[in-house]
Structure formats: structure tokens, C-alpha cells
VEXDREN-2710 file (C-alpha; in Angstrom, 1 decimal):
% VEXDREN-2710
k/r/px/py/pz
1/MET/6.2/9.5/-16.2
2/LYS/2.6/10.8/-16.2
3/ASP/1.3/7.3/-15.8
4/LYS/3.4/6.6/-12.7
5/LEU/2.3/10.0/-11.2
6/LYS/-1.3/9.2/-12.0
7/LYS/-1.1/5.8/-10.3
8/LEU/0.5/7.4/-7.3
9/LEU/-2.4/9.7/-6.8
10/CYS/-5.0/7.0/-6.5
11/VAL/-7.0/6.9/-3.2
12/LYS/-5.1/3.9/-1.8
13/SER/-1.8/5.5/-2.4
14/ILE/-2.8/8.8/-0.8
15/VAL/-4.2/7.0/2.2
16/THR/-1.1/4.9/2.6
17/LEU/1.2/7.9/2.3
18/GLY/-0.9/10.0/4.6
19/LEU/-1.0/7.3/7.3
20/THR/2.7/6.8/7.0
21/GLY/3.3/10.5/7.5
22/VAL/0.9/10.7/10.5
23/PHE/2.4/7.7/12.2
24/CYS/6.0/8.9/11.6
25/TYR/5.0/12.3/13.1
26/LEU/3.3/10.7/16.1
27/SER/6.3/8.5/16.7
28/VAL/8.8/11.4/16.5
29/ILE/6.9/13.6/19.0
30/GLY/6.5/10.6/21.3
31/VAL/2.8/10.1/21.3
32/ILE/3.0/6.4/20.3
33/SER/5.7/3.9/21.1
34/ALA/8.1/2.4/18.6
35/ASP/6.4/-1.0/19.0
36/LEU/2.9/0.3/18.1
37/PHE/4.4/2.3/15.2
38/MET/6.0/-0.8/13.8
39/THR/2.9/-2.9/14.2
40/VAL/0.6/-0.4/12.5
41/TYR/3.1/0.6/9.8
42/THR/3.8/-3.0/9.0
43/THR/0.1/-3.8/8.7
44/ILE/-0.5/-0.8/6.4
45/ILE/2.5/-1.6/4.1
46/ALA/1.7/-5.3/4.0
47/PHE/-1.9/-4.6/3.0
48/TYR/-0.8/-2.0/0.3
49/PHE/1.8/-4.3/-1.3
50/GLY/-0.5/-7.3/-1.0
51/VAL/-3.2/-5.6/-2.9
52/GLN/-0.7/-4.4/-5.6
53/ALA/0.7/-8.0/-5.9
54/THR/-2.8/-9.4/-6.3
55/LYS/-3.8/-6.9/-8.9
56/ALA/-0.6/-7.6/-10.8
57/ALA/-1.3/-11.4/-10.7
58/VAL/-4.8/-10.9/-12.0
59/THR/-3.6/-8.6/-14.8
60/ASP/-1.0/-11.2/-15.8
61/LYS/-3.6/-14.0/-16.0
62/GLU/-5.9/-11.8/-18.0
63/GLN/-3.2/-10.9/-20.5
64/LYS/-2.3/-14.5/-21.0
65/GLY/-6.0/-15.4/-21.5
66/LEU/-6.2/-17.8/-18.6
67/ASP/-9.5/-18.6/-16.9
68/MET/-9.7/-16.7/-13.6
69/ASN/-11.5/-19.6/-11.9
70/GLU/-8.6/-22.0/-12.3
END
């Protein structure tokens, strides 16, 4: 449990959660349109999960002892 909480508190996660909160708030009060919200939010989430998937793939290769240049 502590490991998951520790990982959640890394800078990337804080920025992602903060931006999500800000854009949700701006959308609710009507400052930005739903289209802009979806565009920005999709970009943020795609980047976040893309980085996580890449990190997991690198870790898997390292654990299997494969050459990273293959």
C-alpha cells in the first residue's frame, strides 16, 4: 500500500491530477468548452499512460536481461 501511495505522489502524477482538477473546474464553471476540455484532457491522459507503458516495457526488458538496443 505504501509503495502505491509513494508512486502516486511523484511529480508526474501530481501534475496530471492537478491539471485534471483544474480543467474539470474550468469546464464546470463554463470558462472552457467541452471540446477544448476533451482535447486537453485526452492529451494529458494519453501522455501520462504512454509514459507509464514505456517505463513498464523497459523494466520488463531489463528484468529479462534483453539488450535495450534490439
